[in-house]
DRENZA-531525 format. One record per residue: residue in three letters; chain; x, y, z of N, C-alpha, C in turn. Coordinates in pm, whole numbers, plus 50000, padded with zeros to 5 digits. Atoms other than C-alpha are relative to their C-alpha. Last residue first. Layout:
! residues N
ala, A, X, Y, Z, X, Y, Z, X, Y, Z
...
END
This chain:
! residues 289
gln, A, 50038, 49945, 50129, 17371, 08345, 23699, 49832, 50031, 50016
asp, A, 49967, 49815, 49995, 17572, 08298, 24026, 49979, 50028, 49903
ala, A, 50089, 49932, 49905, 17364, 07953, 24111, 50058, 50120, 49983
pro, A, 49945, 49946, 49921, 17479, 07815, 23764, 49913, 50098, 50111
ile, A, 49931, 49879, 50037, 17174, 07690, 23566, 50145, 50027, 50113
ser, A, 49902, 49993, 49825, 16973, 07375, 23568, 50098, 50097, 49912
arg, A, 49867, 49956, 50018, 16676, 07357, 23342, 50059, 50029, 50092
val, A, 49937, 49872, 50070, 16343, 07255, 23282, 50132, 50018, 49969
trp, A, 49871, 49905, 50049, 16304, 06948, 23423, 49976, 50058, 49917
val, A, 49928, 50031, 50157, 15914, 06789, 23509, 50159, 50097, 50012
leu, A, 49898, 49876, 49979, 15729, 06745, 23856, 50132, 49952, 49873
gln, A, 49835, 50044, 49981, 15433, 06529, 23790, 50117, 50148, 49953
arg, A, 49880, 50016, 49820, 15122, 06661, 23935, 50131, 49976, 49975
lys, A, 50024, 50158, 49920, 14957, 06525, 23560, 50081, 50030, 50134
asn, A, 50195, 50047, 49989, 14889, 06866, 23406, 49988, 49887, 50071
asp, A, 50042, 49995, 50135, 15308, 06940, 23425, 49819, 49957, 50005
phe, A, 50080, 50097, 49996, 15456, 07085, 23765, 49928, 49976, 49870
arg, A, 50119, 49983, 49971, 15784, 07246, 23693, 49890, 49930, 49956
tyr, A, 50134, 50114, 50039, 16131, 07247, 23742, 49834, 50067, 50011
val, A, 50138, 49899, 49986, 16434, 07459, 23773, 49933, 49880, 49941
asn, A, 50105, 50111, 50092, 16757, 07295, 23918, 49893, 50083, 49969
lys, A, 50164, 49961, 49934, 16996, 07561, 24084, 49901, 49943, 49875
trp, A, 50094, 50029, 50068, 17416, 07458, 24094, 49816, 50005, 50060
trp, A, 50125, 50017, 49933, 17659, 07544, 24324, 49948, 50062, 49844
arg, A, 50083, 49874, 49973, 18034, 07519, 24197, 49873, 49947, 50041
ala, A, 49942, 49884, 49973, 18343, 07271, 24204, 49938, 50129, 50010
gly, A, 49799, 49946, 50061, 18259, 06985, 24136, 49963, 50121, 50103
gly, A, 49941, 50098, 50093, 17811, 06975, 24174, 50134, 50044, 49985
arg, A, 49845, 50007, 50013, 17702, 07149, 24504, 50014, 49898, 49944
cys, A, 49842, 50078, 49943, 17344, 07180, 24514, 50093, 50058, 49983
ala, A, 49865, 49955, 49976, 17004, 07394, 24489, 50092, 49877, 50014
thr, A, 49890, 50042, 49942, 16664, 07295, 24376, 50129, 50036, 50029
tyr, A, 49822, 49997, 49984, 16349, 07535, 24245, 50074, 49865, 50069
leu, A, 49995, 50110, 49932, 16008, 07456, 24155, 50149, 50031, 49979
leu, A, 49872, 50054, 49997, 15834, 07715, 23939, 50069, 49966, 50166
lys, A, 50057, 50108, 50045, 15485, 07882, 23882, 50132, 49866, 49951
asn, A, 49921, 50075, 50158, 15633, 08174, 23768, 49948, 49873, 49985
asp, A, 50040, 49919, 50076, 15439, 08400, 24070, 50008, 49900, 49817
pro, A, 50133, 49957, 50043, 15472, 08160, 24286, 49989, 50010, 49863
asp, A, 50025, 49892, 50007, 15832, 08020, 24286, 49836, 50063, 49930
val, A, 50106, 49980, 50112, 15909, 07787, 24538, 49999, 50144, 49941
thr, A, 50052, 49873, 49992, 16244, 07649, 24706, 49880, 50054, 49932
val, A, 50184, 49999, 50073, 16330, 07304, 24776, 49956, 50135, 50005
asp, A, 50000, 49830, 49941, 16733, 07335, 24934, 49904, 50019, 49917
cys, A, 49892, 49919, 49860, 16784, 06989, 24779, 49957, 50084, 50032
leu, A, 50098, 49865, 49956, 16543, 06727, 24608, 50089, 50059, 50113
glu, A, 50063, 50018, 49906, 16777, 06457, 24486, 49936, 50104, 50006
ala, A, 50091, 50151, 49946, 16989, 06356, 24250, 49908, 49967, 50088
cys, A, 50022, 50057, 49841, 17149, 06724, 24186, 49918, 49836, 49974
lys, A, 49868, 49941, 49942, 17262, 06876, 23823, 49993, 49922, 50169
ser, A, 50048, 49933, 49906, 16937, 06766, 23636, 50160, 50030, 50077
his, A, 49964, 49855, 50004, 16920, 06609, 23341, 50075, 50035, 50076
ser, A, 49928, 50077, 50137, 16881, 06226, 23395, 50069, 50138, 49955
tyr, A, 49853, 49934, 49932, 16748, 06312, 23775, 50084, 50032, 49853
asp, A, 49897, 50063, 50003, 16371, 06209, 23641, 50130, 50155, 50017
pro, A, 49954, 49971, 50140, 16150, 06368, 23891, 50111, 49883, 49965
glu, A, 49821, 49963, 50081, 16064, 06214, 24190, 50014, 50040, 49888
lys, A, 49891, 50086, 50029, 15692, 06114, 24341, 50108, 50102, 49899
met, A, 49991, 49918, 50192, 15528, 06343, 24571, 50099, 49898, 49915
lys, A, 49827, 49972, 49986, 15432, 06119, 24872, 50028, 49990, 49825
ala, A, 49918, 50107, 50067, 15059, 06149, 24940, 50129, 50055, 49935
phe, A, 49795, 50020, 49999, 14847, 06305, 25167, 50012, 49959, 49894
arg, A, 49938, 50049, 49926, 14463, 06324, 25178, 50150, 50034, 49972
lys, A, 50014, 49964, 49811, 14101, 06550, 25166, 50138, 49938, 50026
asn, A, 50027, 50150, 49926, 14065, 06321, 24842, 50005, 50026, 50137
ala, A, 50138, 50114, 50035, 13977, 06624, 24602, 49972, 49900, 50078
pro, A, 50137, 50008, 49924, 14190, 06846, 24816, 49870, 49965, 49940
asp, A, 50134, 49962, 50118, 14506, 06685, 24712, 49886, 50020, 50082
tyr, A, 50162, 49977, 49949, 14755, 06802, 24964, 49939, 49947, 49874
leu, A, 50128, 49883, 50045, 15100, 06685, 24844, 49915, 49980, 50052
trp, A, 50113, 50092, 49967, 15427, 06502, 25079, 49849, 50090, 49893
ile, A, 50109, 49935, 49976, 15794, 06604, 24989, 49835, 49913, 49966
ser, A, 50093, 50100, 50084, 16092, 06477, 25057, 49872, 50036, 50033
phe, A, 50173, 49975, 49953, 16364, 06680, 25119, 49935, 49957, 49938
thr, A, 50040, 50122, 50086, 16734, 06649, 25104, 49867, 50013, 50050
arg, A, 50078, 50047, 49977, 16952, 06999, 25316, 49888, 49891, 49875
tyr, A, 50167, 49969, 50052, 17218, 07160, 25216, 49927, 49874, 50045
val, A, 49970, 49881, 50059, 17634, 07185, 25350, 49837, 50071, 49950
gly, A, 50067, 49968, 49914, 17613, 06899, 25572, 49955, 50163, 49941
met, A, 49923, 49856, 49996, 17929, 06789, 25350, 49926, 50054, 50146
gly, A, 49856, 49943, 50050, 17819, 06457, 25270, 50082, 50142, 50094
ala, A, 49940, 50098, 49898, 17508, 06296, 25446, 50139, 50005, 49951
asp, A, 49939, 50099, 50091, 17280, 06571, 25332, 50082, 49902, 50023
pro, A, 49876, 49964, 50071, 17098, 06717, 25588, 50071, 49953, 49930
leu, A, 49867, 50059, 49899, 16769, 06628, 25678, 50084, 50051, 49941
ser, A, 49884, 49939, 50044, 16423, 06807, 25523, 50126, 49882, 50122
phe, A, 49902, 50025, 49914, 16059, 06680, 25573, 50137, 49991, 49932
ala, A, 49879, 50053, 50011, 15792, 06853, 25358, 50120, 49965, 50110
ile, A, 49895, 49998, 49869, 15446, 06942, 25376, 50110, 49889, 49941
asp, A, 49971, 50123, 50010, 15183, 07110, 25144, 50127, 49965, 50065
asp, A, 49880, 50075, 49927, 14958, 07378, 25146, 50064, 49861, 49987
tyr, A, 49977, 50035, 49831, 14705, 07448, 24933, 50099, 49936, 50038
gly, A, 50107, 49896, 49897, 14681, 07697, 24612, 49996, 49905, 50139
asp, A, 50089, 50011, 50026, 14796, 07436, 24330, 49880, 50064, 50075
leu, A, 50108, 49857, 50089, 15118, 07562, 24319, 49900, 49974, 50006
asp, A, 50012, 50051, 50145, 15301, 07201, 24354, 49934, 50098, 49928
tyr, A, 49908, 50030, 50065, 15492, 07283, 24639, 49948, 49998, 49873
asp, A, 50084, 50098, 50213, 15242, 07466, 24792, 50079, 49978, 49930
glu, A, 49984, 49897, 50112, 15458, 07513, 25167, 49940, 49916, 49896
ile, A, 50146, 49985, 50047, 15499, 07353, 25513, 49978, 50168, 49889
his, A, 49985, 49922, 50069, 15826, 07244, 25597, 49842, 49997, 49948
ala, A, 50142, 49989, 50022, 15918, 07010, 25860, 49974, 50103, 49944
met, A, 50063, 49911, 50002, 16293, 06949, 25971, 49847, 49973, 49883
arg, A, 50075, 49974, 50157, 16468, 06695, 26101, 49912, 50115, 50006
ser, A, 50145, 50041, 49970, 16736, 06692, 26366, 49943, 50013, 49883
val, A, 50065, 49939, 50133, 17149, 06702, 26339, 49856, 49937, 50060
asn, A, 50066, 49823, 49975, 17361, 06695, 26638, 49919, 50007, 49887
ala, A, 50008, 49923, 49877, 17528, 06332, 26534, 49932, 50135, 49985
ala, A, 49955, 49968, 50020, 17415, 06106, 26192, 50011, 50078, 50129
asp, A, 49906, 50015, 49860, 17271, 05861, 26116, 50126, 50044, 49995
leu, A, 49854, 49976, 50024, 16991, 05993, 25880, 50072, 49948, 50077
thr, A, 49982, 49956, 49878, 16629, 05888, 25785, 50134, 50014, 49965
pro, A, 49839, 49994, 50040, 16397, 05927, 25509, 50083, 50025, 50126
ile, A, 49933, 49876, 50035, 15998, 05941, 25606, 50186, 49942, 50019
lys, A, 49869, 49992, 49984, 15778, 05621, 25673, 50076, 50177, 49903
leu, A, 49842, 49982, 50080, 15433, 05634, 25749, 50132, 49994, 49989
lys, A, 49875, 49970, 49940, 15114, 05580, 25956, 50097, 50006, 49893
ala, A, 49911, 50082, 50066, 14755, 05657, 25857, 50177, 50050, 50045
leu, A, 49835, 50000, 50014, 14510, 05723, 26035, 50094, 49902, 49962
gln, A, 49933, 50090, 50056, 14159, 05804, 25993, 50124, 50021, 50065
gly, A, 49958, 50124, 49878, 13964, 05973, 26291, 50085, 49917, 49934
asn, A, 50046, 50061, 49960, 13768, 06255, 26064, 50045, 49795, 50033
ala, A, 50125, 49942, 49896, 13979, 06496, 26063, 49867, 49918, 50037
tyr, A, 50101, 49944, 50128, 14246, 06289, 25926, 49873, 50072, 50090
thr, A, 50129, 50057, 49973, 14561, 06150, 26141, 49902, 50125, 49959
ile, A, 50164, 49907, 50029, 14822, 06156, 25980, 49888, 49959, 50038
ser, A, 50174, 50066, 50027, 15154, 05951, 26115, 49941, 50100, 49934
phe, A, 50109, 49892, 50018, 15508, 05973, 26099, 49891, 50010, 49986
gln, A, 50141, 49963, 49970, 15787, 05707, 26147, 49962, 50130, 50044
glu, A, 50042, 49970, 50069, 16164, 05686, 26053, 49847, 50023, 49995
asp, A, 50178, 50037, 50032, 16289, 05781, 26319, 49938, 50029, 49952
met, A, 49977, 50226, 50009, 16693, 05770, 26279, 49895, 49969, 50015
pro, A, 50007, 50005, 50165, 16646, 06205, 26233, 50051, 49807, 49925
asp, A, 49903, 50116, 49951, 16503, 06189, 26623, 50051, 50033, 49805
asp, A, 49905, 49898, 49993, 16249, 06512, 26576, 50119, 49885, 49949
ala, A, 49890, 50010, 49920, 15983, 06273, 26543, 50150, 50094, 49951
phe, A, 49876, 50048, 50065, 15666, 06317, 26294, 50127, 50018, 50165
ala, A, 49883, 50006, 49894, 15323, 06409, 26384, 50114, 49937, 49906
ile, A, 49882, 50084, 50086, 15089, 06519, 26123, 50083, 49992, 50089
ile, A, 49913, 50009, 49942, 14704, 06624, 26225, 50136, 49909, 49965
ala, A, 49922, 50113, 49957, 14481, 06658, 25979, 50131, 50043, 50067
gly, A, 50075, 50085, 49898, 14255, 06962, 25941, 50026, 49893, 50025
his, A, 50140, 50049, 50102, 14383, 07087, 25636, 49918, 49891, 50071
leu, A, 50011, 49904, 50124, 14724, 07144, 25818, 49855, 49902, 49921
leu, A, 50093, 50029, 50062, 14797, 07081, 26179, 49989, 50033, 49895
val, A, 50073, 49915, 50066, 15134, 07020, 26274, 49867, 50007, 49946
lys, A, 50153, 50036, 50074, 15290, 06808, 26537, 49972, 50146, 49956
ser, A, 50099, 49859, 50062, 15620, 06755, 26669, 49887, 49976, 49911
ile, A, 50110, 49905, 50116, 15714, 06459, 26881, 50008, 50145, 49949
lys, A, 50045, 49844, 50035, 16023, 06368, 27075, 49954, 49999, 49897
arg, A, 50056, 49959, 50168, 16092, 05987, 27127, 49917, 50072, 49998
ser, A, 49892, 50015, 50112, 16310, 05925, 27473, 49948, 50084, 49843
glu, A, 50002, 50081, 50064, 15999, 05991, 27707, 50133, 50005, 49887
thr, A, 49973, 50088, 49979, 16032, 06135, 28020, 50068, 49913, 49849
asn, A, 50027, 50057, 50096, 15982, 06508, 27957, 50050, 49814, 50002
asn, A, 49932, 50105, 50001, 15961, 06664, 28274, 49955, 49908, 49912
val, A, 50030, 50152, 50068, 15828, 06987, 28092, 50077, 49877, 50072
pro, A, 49932, 50121, 50029, 15953, 07332, 28176, 49895, 49855, 50030
thr, A, 50024, 50067, 49908, 15639, 07575, 28164, 50101, 49916, 49984
glu, A, 49933, 50120, 50062, 15677, 07893, 27909, 49994, 49928, 50122
thr, A, 49797, 50064, 49921, 15515, 08186, 28118, 49963, 49822, 49910
leu, A, 49961, 50167, 49996, 15117, 08321, 27963, 50169, 50029, 50029
lys, A, 49870, 50039, 50058, 14993, 08650, 28033, 50015, 49900, 49976
phe, A, 49936, 50045, 49858, 14629, 08716, 27967, 50114, 49940, 49961
arg, A, 49942, 50088, 50042, 14459, 08972, 27770, 50063, 49919, 50079
arg, A, 49905, 50006, 49850, 14126, 09122, 27810, 50129, 49857, 49939
gly, A, 49840, 49925, 50000, 13973, 09254, 27480, 50078, 49933, 50084
asp, A, 49997, 49884, 49897, 13616, 09180, 27565, 50180, 50086, 50036
lys, A, 50175, 49883, 49925, 13440, 08953, 27344, 50071, 50117, 50065
lys, A, 50058, 49905, 50074, 13838, 08896, 27158, 49867, 50051, 50021
arg, A, 50216, 50087, 49979, 13963, 08712, 27450, 49991, 50152, 49852
glu, A, 50051, 49931, 50015, 14429, 08787, 27398, 49794, 49977, 49912
tyr, A, 50131, 50034, 50058, 14668, 08544, 27505, 49898, 50099, 50022
tyr, A, 50203, 49936, 49955, 14982, 08672, 27578, 49880, 49871, 49898
ala, A, 50196, 50043, 50021, 15334, 08487, 27555, 49915, 50100, 50037
ser, A, 50125, 49969, 50004, 15728, 08617, 27583, 49886, 49934, 49972
ser, A, 49983, 49882, 49935, 16073, 08499, 27613, 49883, 50032, 50077
ile, A, 50078, 49910, 49978, 15967, 08112, 27494, 50058, 50117, 50105
lys, A, 50031, 49977, 49886, 16289, 07913, 27444, 49881, 50081, 49936
gly, A, 50083, 50073, 50026, 16440, 07780, 27103, 49895, 49969, 50140
gly, A, 49945, 50126, 49903, 16680, 07999, 27144, 49990, 49911, 50028
thr, A, 49876, 49952, 50070, 16474, 08338, 27105, 50091, 49822, 50011
glu, A, 49866, 50123, 49988, 16078, 08283, 27086, 50192, 50029, 49942
thr, A, 49889, 49979, 50030, 15818, 08575, 27102, 50089, 49863, 50073
val, A, 49891, 50050, 49911, 15468, 08455, 27167, 50133, 50059, 49881
gly, A, 49846, 49924, 50023, 15144, 08645, 27061, 50147, 49925, 50023
tyr, A, 49945, 50037, 49910, 14767, 08472, 27072, 50169, 50040, 49947
thr, A, 49889, 49972, 50005, 14451, 08663, 26954, 50178, 49891, 50066
gly, A, 49919, 49948, 49963, 14093, 08557, 26984, 50155, 50051, 49950
asn, A, 50019, 50052, 49783, 13809, 08395, 26883, 50150, 50091, 50098
val, A, 49896, 49926, 49944, 13831, 08503, 26490, 49944, 49994, 50150
gln, A, 49936, 49832, 49926, 13573, 08307, 26342, 50119, 49984, 50051
gly, A, 49942, 49927, 50125, 13586, 07974, 26082, 49993, 50100, 50064
asn, A, 50124, 50021, 50120, 13411, 07735, 26382, 49962, 50111, 49888
val, A, 50079, 50092, 49982, 13680, 07882, 26584, 49885, 50024, 49982
met, A, 50192, 50006, 50146, 13968, 08037, 26447, 49906, 49907, 50106
glu, A, 50060, 50070, 49930, 14265, 08180, 26739, 49862, 49964, 49896
gln, A, 50132, 50008, 49945, 14440, 08426, 26545, 49970, 49851, 50016
trp, A, 50069, 50100, 50063, 14831, 08405, 26504, 49864, 50062, 50050
thr, A, 50135, 49943, 49960, 15103, 08630, 26609, 49898, 49918, 49907
tyr, A, 50097, 50047, 50103, 15446, 08519, 26599, 49870, 50039, 50063
thr, A, 50098, 49956, 49853, 15792, 08687, 26726, 49848, 49988, 49942
tyr, A, 50158, 50036, 50074, 16119, 08503, 26615, 49839, 50082, 50078
thr, A, 50147, 49919, 49885, 16428, 08591, 26791, 49929, 50023, 49856
ala, A, 50133, 49944, 50026, 16781, 08429, 26686, 49922, 50023, 50033
ser, A, 50013, 49880, 49923, 17091, 08361, 26894, 49808, 50057, 49893
arg, A, 49942, 49966, 49849, 17110, 07990, 26816, 49934, 50106, 50063
asp, A, 50105, 50073, 49978, 17018, 08021, 26445, 49967, 49991, 50156
gly, A, 50056, 50089, 50091, 17332, 08224, 26355, 49780, 49978, 50065
arg, A, 49999, 50162, 50035, 17541, 08295, 26584, 49894, 49928, 49914
gln, A, 49845, 49987, 49998, 17569, 08708, 26565, 50001, 49834, 49940
gly, A, 49891, 49938, 49944, 17182, 08757, 26544, 50161, 49894, 49951
val, A, 49926, 50080, 49978, 16915, 08678, 26311, 50116, 50023, 50100
ser, A, 49898, 49974, 49976, 16585, 08858, 26372, 50115, 49904, 50004
ser, A, 49893, 50091, 49887, 16243, 08726, 26326, 50126, 50159, 49976
asn, A, 49868, 49916, 49945, 15882, 08904, 26284, 50112, 49880, 49985
val, A, 49894, 50108, 49980, 15574, 08630, 26142, 50108, 50146, 50028
lys, A, 49898, 49894, 50029, 15219, 08834, 26138, 50140, 49903, 50020
glu, A, 50041, 49808, 50007, 14865, 08753, 26150, 50158, 50024, 49898
val, A, 49926, 49967, 50029, 14895, 08281, 26078, 49986, 50184, 49998
lys, A, 50004, 49948, 50164, 14576, 08130, 26143, 50157, 50103, 50103
leu, A, 50023, 49861, 49957, 14519, 07946, 26492, 50093, 50043, 49820
pro, A, 49898, 49995, 50131, 14350, 07547, 26496, 50061, 50201, 50036
ile, A, 50031, 49902, 50035, 14239, 07460, 26839, 50064, 50028, 49915
val, A, 49910, 49924, 50026, 14217, 07130, 26963, 49938, 50135, 49945
ser, A, 49974, 49878, 50117, 13978, 06931, 27116, 50112, 50032, 49970
lys, A, 49960, 50066, 50170, 14030, 06679, 27368, 50035, 50072, 49858
gln, A, 50084, 49996, 50089, 14032, 06941, 27710, 50050, 49922, 49836
gly, A, 50184, 50010, 49928, 14182, 06878, 28043, 49872, 49961, 49870
val, A, 50023, 50140, 49921, 14530, 07068, 27911, 49804, 50022, 50092
tyr, A, 50019, 49943, 49854, 14453, 07317, 27637, 49928, 49886, 50119
lys, A, 50095, 50109, 49915, 14550, 07201, 27320, 50003, 50033, 50104
val, A, 49957, 50004, 49874, 14685, 07500, 27066, 49907, 49852, 50045
phe, A, 50142, 50061, 49969, 14739, 07441, 26677, 50014, 50010, 50155
ala, A, 49978, 49986, 49874, 14986, 07598, 26443, 49869, 49984, 50051
gly, A, 49980, 50167, 49927, 15103, 07442, 26101, 49910, 50045, 50114
lys, A, 50086, 50088, 50070, 15246, 07784, 25987, 49955, 49868, 50021
gly, A, 50135, 50005, 49955, 15426, 07955, 26199, 49876, 49944, 49946
arg, A, 50095, 49920, 50022, 15691, 08009, 25954, 49867, 50034, 50080
thr, A, 49944, 49909, 50049, 15774, 07665, 25994, 49920, 50131, 49948
gly, A, 49884, 50070, 50123, 15553, 07463, 26213, 50070, 50173, 49913
tyr, A, 49955, 49860, 50093, 15388, 07542, 26500, 50118, 49942, 49867
phe, A, 49965, 50025, 50073, 15213, 07402, 26840, 50045, 50072, 49880
leu, A, 49955, 49953, 50167, 15170, 07522, 27155, 50080, 49869, 49919
gln, A, 49881, 50024, 50072, 15050, 07305, 27440, 49981, 50074, 49874
leu, A, 50023, 49977, 50101, 14790, 07516, 27738, 50175, 49915, 49920
lys, A, 49868, 50077, 50062, 14783, 07515, 28080, 49975, 50001, 49896
phe, A, 50001, 50120, 50085, 14507, 07715, 28278, 50133, 49983, 49954
pro, A, 49908, 50013, 50106, 14527, 07933, 28611, 49967, 49868, 49858
lys, A, 50033, 50106, 50006, 14195, 08004, 28823, 50110, 49986, 49850
val, A, 50034, 50087, 49837, 14319, 08289, 29025, 49909, 49883, 49959
glu, A, 50134, 50042, 50005, 14513, 08374, 28736, 49968, 49961, 50132
gly, A, 50103, 49939, 49914, 14807, 08547, 28797, 49837, 49971, 49999
val, A, 49943, 49909, 49877, 15032, 08421, 28502, 49864, 50097, 50076
ser, A, 50049, 49916, 49946, 14879, 08151, 28261, 50052, 50047, 50119
thr, A, 50032, 50016, 49935, 15135, 07827, 28160, 49876, 50179, 50023
leu, A, 49971, 49905, 49953, 15270, 07737, 27823, 49858, 50053, 50127
thr, A, 50144, 49968, 49940, 15311, 07457, 27687, 50040, 50094, 50089
phe, A, 49928, 49947, 49937, 15590, 07438, 27408, 49831, 50031, 50100
pro, A, 50064, 49822, 50010, 15518, 07171, 27156, 50086, 50051, 50151
gln, A, 50171, 49992, 49954, 15689, 07097, 26988, 49991, 49842, 50117
ala, A, 50087, 50121, 49982, 16087, 07119, 26896, 49888, 50014, 50088
asn, A, 49920, 50097, 49977, 16207, 07378, 26710, 49931, 49888, 50045
ala, A, 50059, 50082, 49851, 16044, 07517, 26450, 50053, 49996, 50029
lys, A, 49971, 50180, 49982, 16282, 07710, 26184, 49915, 50011, 50112
pro, A, 50050, 50051, 49896, 16204, 08106, 26064, 50020, 49854, 50003
val, A, 50141, 50058, 49953, 16452, 08139, 25786, 49918, 49988, 50125
lys, A, 50081, 49884, 50047, 16704, 08403, 25792, 49854, 49915, 49980
gly, A, 49993, 49928, 49831, 17011, 08131, 25951, 49845, 50154, 49943
val, A, 50043, 50037, 49919, 16941, 07988, 25576, 49951, 50012, 50139
met, A, 50145, 50047, 50055, 17005, 08237, 25390, 49910, 49930, 50113
ile, A, 50085, 49899, 49948, 17308, 08363, 25591, 49896, 49952, 49990
val, A, 49966, 50068, 49772, 17478, 07968, 25599, 49867, 50099, 49988
phe, A, 50058, 50148, 49980, 17374, 07985, 25142, 49986, 50028, 50187
val, A, 50120, 49878, 50010, 17538, 08358, 25118, 49879, 49860, 50060
ala, A, 50055, 49892, 49907, 17811, 08229, 25267, 49855, 50063, 49993
phe, A, 50004, 50092, 49893, 17853, 07853, 25048, 49931, 50207, 50055
phe, A, 50144, 50044, 49975, 17782, 08121, 24786, 49978, 49922, 50111
phe, A, 50114, 49900, 50024, 18066, 08321, 24834, 49867, 49990, 50007
ile, A, 50042, 49950, 49893, 18300, 08051, 24889, 49882, 50117, 50023
tyr, A, 50028, 50130, 49894, 18240, 07891, 24572, 49990, 50074, 50142
arg, A, 50159, 49995, 49996, 18280, 08187, 24375, 49958, 49937, 50041
phe, A, 50072, 49900, 49941, 18615, 08222, 24561, 49856, 49993, 49944
phe, A, 49945, 50017, 49867, 18743, 07885, 24434, 49885, 50093, 50100
ile, A, 50093, 50050, 50048, 18622, 07954, 24020, 49981, 49991, 50196
asn, A, 50091, 49978, 50015, 18848, 08221, 24053, 49809, 49932, 50037
lys, A, 49977, 49907, 49930, 19139, 08084, 24190, 49843, 50075, 50001
lys, A, 50047, 50088, 49883, 19065, 07821, 23948, 49963, 50098, 50136
met, A, 50172, 50069, 50055, 19056, 08048, 23634, 49920, 49938, 50117
END
């Protein structure tokens, strides 16, 4: 019996590692891209989050940013997982609510291997190449654009500061959990966590133990006041996880899942949002069921 439990644990740990490797991850932002072969070269910065969401570009010399809408994302994971993974993104450039052009980027191992911009009005395609930037700042900041707000956060897991600059210029300075550990980084996830039709944002860090799963802090978007607010965590008294770990959502059944290891087993915890937007525990089941 103990041997069966051990092999089940090994199996689900391997599945977890494989599945994590297949999720497109955003690397440290921004990427600086420069036009190739143009009489008047131009340069821009490209920001984006998980699965290409929250993307925008900012042209050097311009104050405003241009939002990008995800059109397509493809990924392939090599034998070394994320380090050799290749992600191909296609975005529509949105200007005044209309498609103005298309950006395409292929990213491998955190580097841009190919990129282009295609202008809609004449179909002209501009080749872009990644330009190394001598960044002397020790604090590396990533950004995403979500519901007209620019969300900025540090990749450093020990940096608790993050900010939200809303469309009207209002700046909110906030704090997120930290982790004192080497060779780890913070990730941002864009997903409709409360399943109300509007994307929210979450930040995750590896757990402080074995580092086999990630713990989440989630900020929900309220379309009524057009602001983000930290999600109140549920009552964990019945759950097998005492925090939000490896969070996923099931839009079809309006459920939110967490997963963690408890004792010698992996568990899946099922939650549902009530009519007050509070997360309520439904059940906990072994991950192999």
